[in-house]
TORVOTI-777481 format. One record per residue (C-alpha): residue number from 1; residue in one letter; x, y, z. Coordinates in nm, 3 decimals. Example, Ala and Ser with C-alpha at 12.3 -4.5 7.8 and 13.67 -1.06 7.14 Angstrom:
BEGIN
+-----+------+---------+---------+---------+
:  nr : rest :    east :   north :      up :
+-----+------+---------+---------+---------+
:   1 :    A :   1.230 :  -0.450 :   0.780 :
:   2 :    S :   1.367 :  -0.106 :   0.714 :
+-----+------+---------+---------+---------+
//
This chain:
BEGIN
+-----+------+---------+---------+---------+
:  nr : rest :    east :   north :      up :
+-----+------+---------+---------+---------+
:   1 :    M :   2.755 :   2.221 :   7.178 :
:   2 :    D :   2.654 :   1.866 :   7.086 :
:   3 :    H :   2.838 :   1.663 :   7.347 :
:   4 :    D :   2.765 :   1.341 :   7.159 :
:   5 :    F :   3.012 :   1.460 :   6.896 :
:   6 :    K :   3.249 :   1.667 :   7.106 :
:   7 :    G :   3.600 :   1.561 :   7.012 :
:   8 :    I :   3.488 :   1.373 :   6.700 :
:   9 :    L :   3.660 :   1.571 :   6.428 :
:  10 :    Y :   3.456 :   1.449 :   6.131 :
:  11 :    P :   3.105 :   1.350 :   6.247 :
:  12 :    A :   2.991 :   1.305 :   5.887 :
:  13 :    R :   3.221 :   1.002 :   5.862 :
:  14 :    L :   3.078 :   0.827 :   6.167 :
:  15 :    P :   2.935 :   0.479 :   6.139 :
:  16 :    T :   2.607 :   0.415 :   6.317 :
:  17 :    F :   2.688 :   0.544 :   6.662 :
:  18 :    H :   2.494 :   0.506 :   6.985 :
:  19 :    R :   2.566 :   0.656 :   7.323 :
:  20 :    L :   2.403 :   0.499 :   7.629 :
:  21 :    P :   2.395 :   0.645 :   7.980 :
:  22 :    A :   2.574 :   0.458 :   8.256 :
:  23 :    P :   2.346 :   0.282 :   8.505 :
:  24 :    A :   2.344 :   0.437 :   8.851 :
:  25 :    F :   2.535 :   0.148 :   9.005 :
:  26 :    V :   2.843 :   0.226 :   8.792 :
:  27 :    S :   2.799 :   0.602 :   8.762 :
:  28 :    D :   3.121 :   0.658 :   8.959 :
:  29 :    L :   3.312 :   0.434 :   8.717 :
:  30 :    V :   3.164 :   0.504 :   8.373 :
:  31 :    Q :   3.073 :   0.834 :   8.209 :
:  32 :    W :   2.875 :   0.667 :   7.931 :
:  33 :    F :   2.880 :   0.371 :   7.696 :
:  34 :    W :   2.949 :   0.414 :   7.326 :
:  35 :    I :   2.860 :   0.154 :   7.063 :
:  36 :    P :   2.952 :   0.205 :   6.697 :
:  37 :    E :   2.832 :  -0.046 :   6.439 :
:  38 :    W :   2.947 :  -0.043 :   6.079 :
:  39 :    D :   2.895 :  -0.223 :   5.749 :
:  40 :    I :   3.126 :  -0.075 :   5.489 :
:  41 :    E :   3.119 :  -0.195 :   5.132 :
:  42 :    P :   3.413 :  -0.409 :   5.014 :
:  43 :    G :   3.717 :  -0.216 :   4.903 :
:  44 :    R :   3.634 :   0.094 :   5.106 :
:  45 :    S :   3.722 :   0.213 :   5.454 :
:  46 :    S :   3.616 :   0.492 :   5.687 :
:  47 :    R :   3.879 :   0.679 :   5.887 :
:  48 :    Q :   3.768 :   0.792 :   6.231 :
:  49 :    Q :   3.961 :   1.076 :   6.392 :
:  50 :    V :   3.893 :   1.174 :   6.752 :
:  51 :    L :   4.038 :   1.445 :   6.975 :
:  52 :    S :   3.939 :   1.300 :   7.311 :
:  53 :    F :   3.939 :   1.470 :   7.647 :
:  54 :    P :   4.214 :   1.274 :   7.827 :
:  55 :    A :   4.054 :   0.963 :   7.972 :
:  56 :    S :   4.073 :   0.587 :   7.944 :
:  57 :    N :   3.825 :   0.367 :   7.758 :
:  58 :    L :   3.743 :   0.001 :   7.803 :
:  59 :    A :   3.649 :  -0.143 :   7.465 :
:  60 :    V :   3.517 :  -0.487 :   7.371 :
:  61 :    Q :   3.526 :  -0.608 :   7.011 :
:  62 :    R :   3.459 :  -0.949 :   6.861 :
:  63 :    D :   3.797 :  -1.093 :   6.953 :
:  64 :    V :   3.953 :  -0.868 :   7.216 :
:  65 :    V :   3.900 :  -0.661 :   7.529 :
:  66 :    E :   4.129 :  -0.359 :   7.548 :
:  67 :    L :   4.198 :  -0.058 :   7.766 :
:  68 :    A :   4.280 :   0.248 :   7.556 :
:  69 :    G :   4.483 :   0.495 :   7.758 :
:  70 :    P :   4.467 :   0.875 :   7.754 :
:  71 :    T :   4.560 :   1.039 :   7.428 :
:  72 :    T :   4.809 :   1.317 :   7.375 :
:  73 :    R :   4.719 :   1.363 :   7.009 :
:  74 :    V :   4.444 :   1.277 :   6.764 :
:  75 :    S :   4.358 :   0.909 :   6.758 :
:  76 :    R :   4.289 :   0.751 :   6.420 :
:  77 :    Q :   4.127 :   0.422 :   6.327 :
:  78 :    D :   4.033 :   0.290 :   5.985 :
:  79 :    L :   3.711 :   0.088 :   5.980 :
:  80 :    S :   3.635 :  -0.166 :   5.709 :
:  81 :    G :   3.403 :  -0.460 :   5.655 :
:  82 :    T :   3.138 :  -0.529 :   5.917 :
:  83 :    G :   3.197 :  -0.480 :   6.286 :
:  84 :    W :   3.106 :  -0.326 :   6.617 :
:  85 :    A :   3.259 :  -0.216 :   6.945 :
:  86 :    V :   3.113 :  -0.181 :   7.291 :
:  87 :    G :   3.302 :   0.086 :   7.478 :
:  88 :    A :   3.289 :   0.242 :   7.822 :
:  89 :    L :   3.432 :   0.590 :   7.868 :
:  90 :    L :   3.578 :   0.552 :   8.214 :
:  91 :    H :   3.579 :   0.800 :   8.496 :
:  92 :    P :   3.924 :   0.844 :   8.653 :
:  93 :    A :   3.808 :   0.636 :   8.952 :
:  94 :    A :   3.802 :   0.321 :   8.737 :
:  95 :    V :   4.154 :   0.355 :   8.600 :
:  96 :    P :   4.352 :   0.199 :   8.892 :
:  97 :    L :   4.154 :  -0.120 :   8.834 :
:  98 :    F :   4.359 :  -0.168 :   8.517 :
:  99 :    T :   4.690 :   0.013 :   8.569 :
: 100 :    A :   4.892 :   0.188 :   8.838 :
: 101 :    N :   5.059 :   0.403 :   8.573 :
: 102 :    P :   4.810 :   0.546 :   8.322 :
: 103 :    A :   5.086 :   0.772 :   8.187 :
: 104 :    G :   5.248 :   0.454 :   8.054 :
: 105 :    L :   4.944 :   0.406 :   7.830 :
: 106 :    H :   4.960 :   0.739 :   7.649 :
: 107 :    D :   4.823 :   0.682 :   7.296 :
: 108 :    A :   4.840 :   0.306 :   7.358 :
: 109 :    R :   4.620 :   0.004 :   7.420 :
: 110 :    L :   4.649 :  -0.269 :   7.679 :
: 111 :    E :   4.485 :  -0.605 :   7.613 :
: 112 :    I :   4.272 :  -0.718 :   7.907 :
: 113 :    S :   4.229 :  -1.087 :   7.983 :
: 114 :    A :   3.855 :  -1.117 :   8.048 :
: 115 :    P :   3.726 :  -1.417 :   7.850 :
: 116 :    G :   3.394 :  -1.426 :   8.034 :
: 117 :    L :   3.328 :  -1.060 :   7.959 :
: 118 :    L :   3.424 :  -1.105 :   7.595 :
: 119 :    A :   3.198 :  -1.407 :   7.545 :
: 120 :    A :   2.901 :  -1.239 :   7.714 :
: 121 :    V :   2.931 :  -0.920 :   7.507 :
: 122 :    V :   2.967 :  -1.115 :   7.182 :
: 123 :    Q :   2.654 :  -1.312 :   7.271 :
: 124 :    A :   2.461 :  -0.995 :   7.352 :
: 125 :    M :   2.565 :  -0.828 :   7.025 :
: 126 :    A :   2.433 :  -1.128 :   6.830 :
: 127 :    N :   2.077 :  -1.027 :   6.921 :
: 128 :    P :   1.901 :  -0.915 :   6.600 :
: 129 :    D :   1.708 :  -0.648 :   6.790 :
: 130 :    G :   1.942 :  -0.349 :   6.773 :
: 131 :    E :   1.817 :  -0.156 :   7.074 :
: 132 :    A :   1.802 :  -0.469 :   7.288 :
: 133 :    R :   2.149 :  -0.590 :   7.193 :
: 134 :    R :   2.309 :  -0.258 :   7.272 :
: 135 :    A :   2.137 :  -0.234 :   7.610 :
: 136 :    Q :   2.231 :  -0.593 :   7.692 :
: 137 :    A :   2.594 :  -0.545 :   7.590 :
: 138 :    A :   2.631 :  -0.224 :   7.791 :
: 139 :    G :   2.469 :  -0.397 :   8.086 :
: 140 :    V :   2.718 :  -0.682 :   8.066 :
: 141 :    V :   3.013 :  -0.442 :   8.075 :
: 142 :    A :   2.856 :  -0.241 :   8.358 :
: 143 :    G :   2.801 :  -0.554 :   8.565 :
: 144 :    W :   3.155 :  -0.675 :   8.507 :
: 145 :    L :   3.304 :  -0.341 :   8.613 :
: 146 :    A :   3.091 :  -0.331 :   8.927 :
: 147 :    E :   3.216 :  -0.676 :   9.022 :
: 148 :    Q :   3.578 :  -0.572 :   8.976 :
: 149 :    L :   3.550 :  -0.251 :   9.177 :
: 150 :    P :   3.248 :  -0.260 :   9.410 :
: 151 :    E :   3.361 :   0.038 :   9.620 :
: 152 :    V :   3.509 :   0.370 :   9.515 :
: 153 :    S :   3.735 :   0.560 :   9.756 :
: 154 :    D :   3.694 :   0.924 :   9.851 :
: 155 :    E :   4.021 :   0.999 :   9.675 :
: 156 :    A :   3.893 :   0.841 :   9.355 :
: 157 :    L :   3.572 :   1.044 :   9.377 :
: 158 :    L :   3.784 :   1.357 :   9.414 :
: 159 :    A :   3.969 :   1.261 :   9.096 :
: 160 :    N :   3.631 :   1.228 :   8.922 :
: 161 :    A :   3.532 :   1.574 :   9.045 :
: 162 :    M :   3.860 :   1.718 :   8.919 :
: 163 :    A :   3.813 :   1.582 :   8.567 :
: 164 :    A :   3.446 :   1.683 :   8.555 :
: 165 :    M :   3.524 :   2.036 :   8.672 :
: 166 :    I :   3.794 :   2.085 :   8.409 :
: 167 :    A :   3.593 :   1.928 :   8.127 :
: 168 :    G :   3.274 :   2.114 :   8.206 :
: 169 :    N :   3.382 :   2.466 :   8.296 :
: 170 :    P :   3.541 :   2.672 :   8.017 :
: 171 :    E :   3.605 :   2.956 :   8.262 :
: 172 :    L :   3.867 :   2.752 :   8.446 :
: 173 :    V :   4.190 :   2.834 :   8.267 :
: 174 :    R :   4.447 :   2.791 :   8.546 :
: 175 :    V :   4.536 :   2.491 :   8.757 :
: 176 :    E :   4.515 :   2.713 :   9.064 :
: 177 :    D :   4.150 :   2.785 :   8.984 :
: 178 :    V :   4.068 :   2.414 :   8.978 :
: 179 :    A :   4.253 :   2.351 :   9.303 :
: 180 :    E :   4.066 :   2.635 :   9.469 :
: 181 :    G :   3.733 :   2.504 :   9.340 :
: 182 :    L :   3.803 :   2.163 :   9.493 :
: 183 :    A :   3.956 :   2.306 :   9.811 :
: 184 :    V :   4.283 :   2.116 :   9.762 :
: 185 :    S :   4.642 :   2.217 :   9.692 :
: 186 :    V :   4.791 :   2.232 :   9.343 :
: 187 :    R :   5.026 :   1.951 :   9.445 :
: 188 :    T :   4.729 :   1.731 :   9.544 :
: 189 :    L :   4.562 :   1.807 :   9.212 :
: 190 :    Q :   4.877 :   1.708 :   9.022 :
: 191 :    R :   4.905 :   1.384 :   9.219 :
: 192 :    L :   4.542 :   1.295 :   9.148 :
: 193 :    A :   4.582 :   1.366 :   8.779 :
: 194 :    K :   4.896 :   1.152 :   8.757 :
: 195 :    K :   4.742 :   0.857 :   8.941 :
: 196 :    Y :   4.394 :   0.855 :   8.790 :
: 197 :    V :   4.431 :   1.015 :   8.445 :
: 198 :    G :   4.793 :   0.999 :   8.336 :
: 199 :    L :   4.821 :   1.362 :   8.228 :
: 200 :    G :   4.863 :   1.672 :   8.442 :
: 201 :    P :   4.579 :   1.914 :   8.513 :
: 202 :    A :   4.731 :   2.180 :   8.288 :
: 203 :    A :   4.724 :   1.933 :   7.998 :
: 204 :    L :   4.357 :   1.860 :   8.071 :
: 205 :    I :   4.275 :   2.229 :   8.056 :
: 206 :    R :   4.463 :   2.271 :   7.728 :
: 207 :    R :   4.284 :   1.973 :   7.574 :
: 208 :    R :   3.940 :   2.100 :   7.671 :
: 209 :    R :   4.022 :   2.438 :   7.521 :
: 210 :    L :   4.140 :   2.280 :   7.194 :
: 211 :    Q :   3.830 :   2.059 :   7.177 :
: 212 :    E :   3.609 :   2.364 :   7.212 :
: 213 :    A :   3.808 :   2.561 :   6.957 :
: 214 :    A :   3.786 :   2.273 :   6.707 :
: 215 :    D :   3.413 :   2.244 :   6.764 :
: 216 :    R :   3.362 :   2.615 :   6.708 :
: 217 :    T :   3.581 :   2.610 :   6.397 :
: 218 :    R :   3.375 :   2.326 :   6.245 :
: 219 :    N :   3.025 :   2.427 :   6.346 :
: 220 :    H :   3.041 :   2.806 :   6.321 :
: 221 :    P :   3.203 :   2.910 :   5.991 :
: 222 :    E :   3.062 :   3.259 :   6.041 :
: 223 :    V :   3.313 :   3.314 :   6.324 :
: 224 :    D :   3.653 :   3.406 :   6.186 :
: 225 :    L :   3.954 :   3.219 :   6.322 :
: 226 :    A :   4.087 :   3.522 :   6.506 :
: 227 :    G :   3.753 :   3.532 :   6.686 :
: 228 :    V :   3.778 :   3.161 :   6.771 :
: 229 :    A :   4.126 :   3.219 :   6.913 :
: 230 :    A :   4.009 :   3.510 :   7.126 :
: 231 :    E :   3.701 :   3.326 :   7.251 :
: 232 :    F :   3.902 :   3.039 :   7.392 :
: 233 :    G :   4.187 :   3.232 :   7.545 :
: 234 :    Y :   4.457 :   3.193 :   7.282 :
: 235 :    A :   4.701 :   3.481 :   7.258 :
: 236 :    D :   4.624 :   3.521 :   6.889 :
: 237 :    Q :   4.528 :   3.328 :   6.575 :
: 238 :    S :   4.887 :   3.212 :   6.530 :
: 239 :    H :   4.884 :   3.053 :   6.876 :
: 240 :    L :   4.561 :   2.872 :   6.786 :
: 241 :    A :   4.714 :   2.751 :   6.459 :
: 242 :    N :   5.024 :   2.623 :   6.637 :
: 243 :    D :   4.810 :   2.425 :   6.883 :
: 244 :    F :   4.607 :   2.275 :   6.597 :
: 245 :    Q :   4.921 :   2.181 :   6.407 :
: 246 :    R :   5.096 :   2.031 :   6.710 :
: 247 :    V :   4.808 :   1.814 :   6.831 :
: 248 :    L :   4.589 :   1.762 :   6.525 :
: 249 :    G :   4.842 :   1.777 :   6.245 :
: 250 :    F :   4.663 :   2.040 :   6.038 :
: 251 :    T :   4.569 :   2.407 :   6.051 :
: 252 :    P :   4.233 :   2.551 :   6.161 :
: 253 :    S :   4.166 :   2.681 :   5.811 :
: 254 :    S :   4.225 :   2.343 :   5.645 :
: 255 :    Y :   4.010 :   2.175 :   5.911 :
: 256 :    R :   3.727 :   2.418 :   5.847 :
: 257 :    Q :   3.745 :   2.348 :   5.476 :
: 258 :    N :   3.743 :   1.970 :   5.514 :
: 259 :    A :   3.533 :   1.907 :   5.825 :
: 260 :    G :   3.215 :   1.837 :   5.634 :
: 261 :    G :   3.381 :   1.598 :   5.390 :
: 262 :    L :   3.332 :   1.222 :   5.384 :
+-----+------+---------+---------+---------+
//
């Protein structure tokens, strides 16, 4: 699976997109940096649709710094004109820096007052050297985050481990399995998920499964939809279709037909 595009429902519609690794000094706070840049001809727009694994993102654009909370459905954004964003996909450990209630930011954005950060990123992105500007901008955000949260608690690191285990292990299909893998109780797992993610561990497992099913539906047309459903633990094809319709707003068959379109 191409993890650069995991969760991106229509990769063919992407603007220029770069993903940068997080420096070691913020590796407990940031999973990676993502920087899209676009220049769309007048009168046209490009709709981006993403089925994210539940997490929060810090995003800097030309005129705003925002925290995007965990999503419970597909997120959509229409791009037009010329622009860019410098984003940090946050580990759960970074979330309490911005909010004590990430569940209150479901499918929402919170404007962050950080004028120094904004000015420094805008200056970095003005560099005509593309590779250099992206590295500089990501470095600015990394340095700012490290200043805000220089130490990460053991509890926060456990929350990181929880999210990583669920996101990275398709064989974990029950909350009890995750709790056992981390040597904690189910209640502790639920508390960590509430405090650091904003969605329960069962919701995280369901989202990972749907991400994988969507990826298989798009990239492997030779696998029939009943086979996709069986592979990812759905009771049957109808169950898969219901999950698609509830979260994505369309059926697996229509997604397969349209996933390569612009």
